[in-house]
N, C-alpha and C positions, 0 to 999 in steps of 0.2 A: 721321478720329478716332473716329466709331464704331465704320469697318473694323474699326482695330488693338487695338481694347476687348474685341469680339469674339472677334478672334485670340489675343489671352491667357487667355481663359476654354475657348476651345477646347483650345489646347494644354495648359492645367492637366488638363482630362476626361482626359487621354490619361495622363497621371502617378500616380503614386501616389500616398495620402497619406505615404508615405517621402523620395520627392523631393520634393515638393510643401512641405513644412515643414521651413525651415532651421536650427540650435539653434545658438546663437549658441557659442561656443571657451568663453568662462569656466565655463556651466553644464556644456558637457560636458565640462570635464576635472573638474570638481567629483565629479558623476557618475560618471565612468572612475577618478578617481585612491578613491572610497572603496570600488569595485568592485575595486581592484587592492588593497587593506591586506584585504577580504573574501578573495581568492581565496589571497593571500599567509597571512592567519591558519588557513586550510580547510587548505593544504599543510603547513603547522607543524602544525596539528590529527593530518591523517592520520599523518606520522611519529613525533609525538611519541607517538598513543594504536597504531600498527598491532601488531596483537597480536602476541606471541614465539610463540603457539602455538597451536592451533585444540583445539576441545572435541574431537576424537576423537583428539586426541595423549593424555590421559588415560586412554584403554581399557585397557591394563594395569594402570595403579593401582586404576582401581574396579574390575575384575577379582579384583587381589589382594583389596582388601577386602570379596569377596561381591558388589557390586552390579554386576548383569549384566541386559541384556535378558532373554536366554533363557539357559536353563541350558547349561554349558559343552559342545561338541560337537555344540549344535544347527546344523543345516542346514537350509536354504528352498527345498525340489525344488518344480520349476516339471513342469506336466502340464496333462494335456488332459481334461474333462469326459466321461463315459462315458455317465452314469445319473443321472439326480437323482430322486430317492423324493418327495414329497408333503410337508408339512408335516404337524408330525403335531396330532393336535387337542389341545383344552387340554385338560392334567391329563395327557400323555401326555409320554413322552419316546422317540428312539431307540433309548435301553439297554433300553425296554421292552418290542422286539423287535413294536413294531405295524403289521409289513406293510413294514418297511424305511425308515419315515417319517423324516424330520429327517438324511438320511440322504446321501453323493453317490458313485458311483465315477470314480476319478481312475487315469489311463493315464498311469504316468511313463514310459515307453518301456520300450524291450527287454525287451516283452511282462511289466512289472513291472505292476500294478495294485492299489489300495488304496482299500477304503472307509471313507469316514470320515463322523462329525458335522457337520451342519452348524446356526447357529441358526436358527429361525423366519423370522427377517425376510430370511436368506439364499436358505431354500426359496420362498420369494414376490417374490422378486427379479426374477424374469424368467432365472435363473441355466436354461441347457437345452448340454446333449448339442452339444462342439466349441467350448465356453469354457473359454477359458485361466485356472489358478487357482494358489496360489500354496498350502503347505502346510507345518507346522513338523514336520520332523524332529527325534525325543528321543532319544538312545542309550537302548537299554535297559540296567537295572541289572545288575552284575556280570556283564557280557556277555553278558546274555540280547539278545530279537530287540528292533529299535527299536521305536517307537508313533509315529505319526500322528494330524496334527489339521490341523483345519482353520484356515486364514494369511489372506488375502485372497484374492481376485478379481483379477485381471492387469486394469486398465482401461485401457493407454497406448495399443490402437488407437483407442477411441471419445475418449480426450482429444485424440490427435495428429490424428485428421480435425476437433475442436473448434478445435485452435489455430488448424490452417491454412486454416478457414473464416473464424477472427478475422481471418489475415492479408489474407487475398483480400481483404473485404470494405474493410480498413481501408484498404490500399493500391489499392482497385478508388475506394474514394471519395475519401479526400485524398489519394488521388496521392503525390507524390515527400514531402512534409509527413508525410503517415503514416508512410510509410517511414524517414524521421528519426523520429520519436514511435518507434514500433518499437524503433528500434535506441538510443533512449535511456532506454527503459522495460529494455530488456535491459541494458545499462548501470546503471541505478538498482537491478535484481535481485541483481549482480555486487555492489554496494558494499554492501549487505545483507548480503548471502550471506556472503563474504568478508575484512569490515572490520567492521561494525557488529555484528554476532554474537560472533565471535571476540573483538573487543575487550572488550564488556560480558562477558562468561565470562571474558577474562585480568583485570576488577576496573577498568576505565576507569572516569571519572564518567559517568552515563546520558545525562544533559541536553547533556553536550558532547560525546558521542562523537558524538548523534543533530544535535545543532547542524550540527556538520562532515562528516557523514555526507548528511544533508539540503543542505547550502551547496552536496558536491560533486555531487551529483545535478542540480540546482536550474544552475549552470553549463553543464553537458556538456546537459541536456537542453532547455534554453530555446534557447538558441545554435543547438544541433544543427536542433531543429522550427522556427524560427522567424529563423533568421537572425542575421547580429551585422549589430545595428544600435542606433542609440540607443535607439529607442524599446523594443525586448527587453531593453535593459541597464536601463533604467527598471524594466520589467514584473520583473527581477530584483531591482533593490533592494526592489522596494515587496514581493516574497518574501519575503528574506532577513529585513525587520523585522519580517513577519507571523508568520515560525517564529521568529525573537526572544521575542514578543509570547507566543506559542502556548507555547514553552518556559519562560517566566517565570509565567505563568498556570497550567498544570498541575502543575509547580513545585509551587507556594505553595500550590495547591491541594490535590494529595496531603498534602502536609504536614498542614495544618490540620482533615483528612479522615480522620488517623491510616491511609491505607492501607496495609498492606502488601505488595501485590504479585502476593499469590499467592490466587487466587482460584478456582481449581476444580482439577480433578484432574492436568490438565498443568502448574502452576505444583507440587504435592503431589511428582508426581514427580521433576521439574527438581533439586526442592530436596533429594531426595533422591538423584539420581543426582550433583550438585555441588552440597556445603553452602555453597561461599564466594559463590556470586552472588548478589550484591545485588539482589534483586527490587524494590526502589523505583525502584534504577535503571533497573530492566528497563521500567518503568513509566513512566520520564519519557521515555524515547528512547518508551516508544510513543506518549506522547503527540504529540510533535514530528512523528512517522512518520506519525500517522493522517492528518494532514488536509494530506500535501503536495503528493498531488495535484490538490485541490479550488482549493488557494491559488493554484497557480501556474495556472490555470486563470481564476480573477479578475479576480490580477495584468495576465495578458497582457490580459483585455479591457478591464479600465479603461485602461491603457497604449493600445491601441490606436484607442478611442473619442476621448482626448484629441486623437491626430496625426488621424482623419479629422475630428475637428469643427474644429479649426484651417484643415487643410486647406481644409475647406468654407466658413468663414467667416472670413475673413484679419482680419477687421475686427471681429472681436466681442473686449472682455474679455474679460480672465482669470476675473474671475468669473464671466461669462456661462458661459465655456470649462466652470469646474472643474463651475457647476451644472448642464448640459447632459449634460456626463458622468457626476455620480454619479446623475441619474434610471435612468440606464439601470442604475449600479450598484446601484441600490436594486433592482431589478426581479433583476436580478443574485444577487444577497446572497436574497431571497426563492424562489427556487429553487431557491440551490444549502444552504439551510437545512434543505427537506426531503430532497435527494439524503443529506445526509448522516446525518438524524437514520431515514429509511427505509432505506440500507445498512447501519446498526448493528439497524435492527428484523429487515431481512431473514436479518442471520446470527446473528440470535438467537433465533429464534422458539420452538425447545426448552424455552431456560432461560428466557423469560420465559413460556411455559406452564407449567411445573414450579412457576414462583414461583406464578402464580393459583391453584394448585390447591391450594397450601399456607392457600389460603383465611384470608388477614390482611389488616390494612390495608394501601393500597399506599403510603403512606408510612412505615410499618414496613420496608416491605420494601425500599426505599430505600436502607436502612441495610445490607442486605445487602454482601458486600464486590465479588461478582462484579458486582453491577448497579451498586453506587456507582463502580466502577472505568469501567465502560465510559459511564458519566453522566459523570465527571470528562473523559475522552477524549474523547468527542462535544463537550461543551459549550467546552473547552479549543479544542481544534481550532475549532469556530465564532465562539468569541469574537474568535479569531487572524484571520480570517476577515473578517468583520467588518468590524473597526480595518483589516486591510489596503488595504480598499477606498479611503477617505477619503485616505488615506496614500499609496499609487499615483496617484491622483488628481492631488492636491497636486504631487507630486515632477511628475507630468510633463505639469502645469499652470505650472509653473517651468519646466522644459525649453523647451520649447514658444514663441519667439516672442512680444512683447508682439502687441497690435491694431496695424494700420496704419493711419494715417488715411485716412479716404474720402478719394479725389477727384470733388472738386468739378465738374462740369461749366458 
């Protein structure tokens, strides 16, 4: 008897939690049926709200209305920096002839060079001979010679190397799972670029389009990264509930806070280029998408925690499994909240510094549209994230089998 008992535990130790935990047909069917309905709704949403045209198709109409990114006939020639002058002293400019300061010479090929002015921050950014830049060439008036101006530094090589390093590190550490996560990331970017943004431009409801986009991304990302299993399906169900909660909280708060969705110069420029865009819809979509990645992280962790606890403790009651998994979840919530908040701070340092320079009471600044939008986006995502933890944990606990009666020797 003792030998047989030891053999069972040894065999179980060689199997993963996925194999050790058997889910009964009824809860399995309910879960998969619910996800099938969610998938059907996602497909219907994709078909109904698929954009009839992209923003780029309206360029001709914008040109006729006189709304252009640059003057007619403007081009963007690329060249190589031949020489960079020093930054101009304070109070002077490149046009004052101060020793060629604040300028650079660019070789455009074929023996054609141009000397153009550059902003002080570009002069001091490390720009040097051999760097590639892009200029703005504007046709001359009445057939006169064209004029050239600095447009941007070509940073493609630096960004390409950083991207390759990211891919190599992810695949080296996470291996196949990391590779599938990268493929899921590419799919998510494709959904945002070719469905979410054009649909919003087309006038589709922001929250609805964001929910469909988020669900489509999560169906692909979770199953491709973590495999086809009931555990992954549980995490997916919890993620979809969290997405729905985030969307609802964000929509209600945006309405009660009277947010317009136009918080900075980008919003004002977009409103000029496309007056028909619903900026409240854009804000609702942003709230849903903002917390998507972190939400996926906590739900898969909670589902895995329940599976592991049940595999390790087949005799533990469901309340004990739930309590144990929630202890893990609370730690995860604490660290993830830091991640959400400081991720925002990291992207908004300049704006926050400007608000501090205004020297007004902090609570008065909170009413500023730009800061209020970020607070709504951050807190709505955080609330959806926190609520997704007990929801996912409860779903997983209901799915795993009940406690086995202990053997009496």
